[in-house]
N, C-alpha and C positions, 0 to 999 in steps of 0.2 A: 504493500500500500504506500501511496505518497503520504507525506505528513498531514496534508489537509484532509485527505480521505480518512485517515486514521482518527483524527480529532472529531470529524463530523460523525463518524460511525459511533464513537463512544458517546457523543452527545445525544444520539438517537437510540441508545441502548442496543446497538448492534456490535457484533464481535469484531475487534480490530486484529491486526496481525501481532501487535504488541501494545502495551500501555503507552499512551501518548506522554510526552515529556515537555515540561515547561520550565524555563530558566529565566527568572528575573534577577538582575544583578546590578550592583552599584558600579559606577565608573572605576572606582578604586579597586573593586574585586576583579573587574574585567582586565584592568592593567596588570594586576598580579597574575591572573590566569594566563594572559598572553606570554608573560615572561616565563612562567612555569612550564607551559606546554610548548613554547617555541613557535606557535602559530602567529600569523601576521596581522590578524584583524579580528574584531568581535564576531563578524559573520563566520569566519573560519572556525572560531571557537564554538559557536553555536552548532555548526555542522559537525564538529568533532564529537560533541556530547550527544547529538541527536535531537536537539530542540525542535519541536514540531510547530512552533509558533513564530510569527514575526509581527511587528507592531508599526503602525504608521501614525503620524502626528500632524496636527495643524501647527502653524508657526505664529506665535504671538508678535504682532507688529503695532502694539499700542503706543501711545505717546511716551517719549523719553521721560524717565523719572530720575530725579537727582536723589541718589541714595544717601541716607543719613550716615553719620559716623558709625562704623562697624557693621552696617547693614550689608548683606551679601545678595539679597534678592528681594524683589517686590512682586506681590501677587497681582493678578488683573484687577483685584478689588482694592488696591491701594494700601495693602498691609505690607510694611517692610519687615524683613526677617533677618536674623543673624544666627549663625551656628552651622553645625554639620549638615551637609545636604542642603535642603531648603530651609533649615534652621527653625527657630521659634519666633513668634511675633514680638516685635519690639514695642508696639503700641496697639491699642484696640480702638480704631477710629469711631466706633459707635457705642463706646462704653457708657456714655452719659445719655444716650437716646431714651426717650420716654414715650414717643408717639409714633403712630403709623406715618404721619406726615414727615417726620425726620428720616424715616427709612426711605420714603419715596423721594425725598430731596437729596439723598446721598448721590454722589457722582458715580453712578454705576457704569461699568465698562460697556462699550458697544460691541456687538458681535462682529461688526466690520473690522475690528482690530485683530481678528483671528484670520490668518491667511490659510485658506484651505485649498489653494490652487495646485499644490504639489502632491496632495494625498493620493490621487490616482496614479501619478507617476511613481511615487514611493512604492505603492502596492504592486505595480506592474513588474517590478524586479522579481517578485516571487509568485506571479500569477499562477494559480491552480496548483502550486507546489506546497505552500505552507498555509496553515490557518492564520488569517490576518485579523489582528486585534486593532480596533480603531474607535473613533469618537472621542469626545472630551472625557478626561478622567473624572470630572464632575464631583469633586470632594465638598459638596455643599455643607455637610456637617462641620467639617474642619474650617471652612470659610466663615460660617456663622460663629464658631468659637473665636476665630481670629478677630472678627469685627466687634463682637460684644465682650469677649473675655469668657473663659470657660465657666467659672462659678456664676458670673453675672447672667450668662445664658440660662442656666437652670432657674435662677431667681425670677427672671423675666418670663419664663414659661408659665409660672404661676401668677405673677403680678401683672404682666402685660402680654397675655397670650396672643392678642390680635397683632401686636407689634412683631412678635417672633414669627408668627405665620407669614406676615408680610415680608420679613427678612428672608426666610427660606424661599418664598416665591420669587423674589427679585434675584437672588443668587442663582436659582435654578433657571430662570429665564435666560440668562447668559449662556449657560452650558447647553440648554435645550436648543437654542437657536443656532449656535455654532455647530452642534452635532447634526441638527437637521440639515443645514447647508452642506455639511461634510457628506452625509449620506446621499443627498441629492446629486452632489458633484461626482462622487465616486461610484455611484450605482451599486454594482454587485462586487466591488473590489474588496470590501470589508465583510468578514464572516461574523465577527463577534464584537458587540459593543461592550467595551471593557471599562468599568467605572470603579471608583474606590472610596470607601468611607469606613473608617475604623470605629466600630461601635462597641468594642469590648475591651476590658482590662483583664489582668490575670485571674481575677476572682469573679468575673461576671460582667453583665452588660453595663454600659456607661449611663444608661437611662432605662426607665421602666417600659414595659410593653405599652402601657397607656400613653406615655409621653411619645414613644416611638410612633405609635399610630396617629396621634394628633398632629405632630409637628414634622416628622421626617417622611412618613409614608406618602403624603401627597407629592413630594418632590421625587421620591424614588419611583413611584408608580408612573409619574409623567415620563421619566426617562425610560423605564421598562417598556411602556406603551410605544414610545417613539421608536425604540429599537425594533420591536415586533412589527410596527407598521411598515418598516423598511426591510423586513425579512431577516433581521439579525437575531442571533442568540444574545442574551444579555447576562454577563457574568460580572459579579462584584467582588473585588478584593475587600476583605474585612478581617481585621486582626482581632485577637483577644478571645475572651469567652463571651459569646452572645447567643447561646443556644435558645433562651426563651424568645428571642426575636425571630427565629428561623421560620416557625409556622406562618407568621404574617408575611414574611418575604415570599414564601411559596404561594400564599393566597393571592398576592398581587402580581404573580407571574414571573418572578425571577427564575432564570434558567440554571444558574450555577453560582457557587461560592468558591473563592480562590484563597489559597494560603492559610488553610485551617491549622490552628495551633493546638496540638494534642496535650500540651502541658498546661492549658488553661482549664479552669473549672467548667465542667459541662461539655468539653470538646473532645472527649475520648473517641478515638477513631471508630471503634466497633459500634458504639451507640449511634454516632452520626450516620454511619452506613446503614444500620438497621432501621432507623427511624425516618431518615430523609433521603436515602439513596435512590428510591424510586421516583422522587420528585425533583431532585437537584443533581446536577453534575457537581461532583466534589473534587477539589484540587488542593494539594498541600499534604499536611499530616506527617511529613518527614521533619522531625523536630530540629529546627535551626539552632536552638540553644544547647540542648543536652546531647545531641547526636552530631550535627554537622560542625559546630564550633568546638564543643568540648569532647567530642568523640576521640578516644585514645589512639585509634588507628583506622586506616581505610577499611580493613577487614571488619572491624566493629560496625562501621557505618554501613557496609554492604549487608551485613547480617540483620541489622536493625531495619534497614530499608525493606528487605525481603519480608520481615514480619508484618510491616504495614501493608505491603502489596497483597499478602495472603488474605488480609482482612478486607481491603478496599476494592480489590479487582473483581470479585465475583459479581456477575450480573451487569458488568459494564458501568459506565457513568463515573469513572474515576480517571483523573489526570495526575500524574506524578509530578510533584514539585515540593520545594522546601516550604516550611511553615512560615517563612517570611518572604514576601514577594521580592525583596531587595537584598540579595546576598551581600553581606557586609565584608569589608576588607579583612577583618580578623578571621573570616572563615577559611580554613585550610583548603587550598585548591584540590589536594589529593582526596580529601573527604567528599567534596562535591563530585569529583570524577567517579568515585566509588559508588555514590548514590545513583548516578545515571547509568553506570555500568550494570548495577543490580537490576535497574528497570529494563534495560535493553535485553538482558539475559533471562528475565523472568518468564516462565512458561504459563500462559493463561490456561 
């Protein structure tokens, strides 16, 4: 099977020739992996390990922003950040907001600032070979936290619910419209609408089922419906322990969850497979913390990976990947290679 055929087979509960593989990695890890393996490019590394996915992106071309001291990046919503990767917000621009009018009058980004003109060209490199991930990442939960502040967002859900609902709607408007234009422009070049919102901590969800349904589900359902209207599967990256939220995700039509963390409360692989494996494509479950980073040897990683595959592969609907979408620089390359070797050799 070609990689794309393999992924689509699993997503429709058909038998593939092997379990599909998905590798998300930080630039720092990729640089280390290239040095370790001696291959010349990220693409060559992905081919080496057997990654079945490729991803295409819009290009942000909004107004130039003068970064404050120590800021390393600014989001489309005007939040400047500092630190590792995209960092953490330095300010919360709507922290003092109290009314819907203040939300409406905030300088929201224009969808015109996202250049989608190259998406089809990006995808054409891999046409019909790999499963193509695309659409805007759409982290509306994280953007709301950045704009209001995390604790303040919770308070305002109770004190000013209409304001918070308006906030999520305006954030989602941007991602919805850029993605809609992307799908219109790229036609059938994208297979999977891939979005990301981390809704769990090590010990459970970051908000109750009731708050999730009231404030986040409207945004999430809009995006899921958009993907389905354009013939895409919709898979969401979601970190942490969020098991109580999964039934609602299924109800609103989500097709899959990526980067499941088995070391979080409620996220045991066998239980997720048993209870949700018929309704969702499940990806992840190879423990990034305790196996890939801390694993004492490649052989240990290989054996632990096989244990997960024996649980997750029966009946299809499983994609092998690490429990963190972004392999970090401290992850030993040899352990990652052992994980993917175990997947390639595993007999269904």
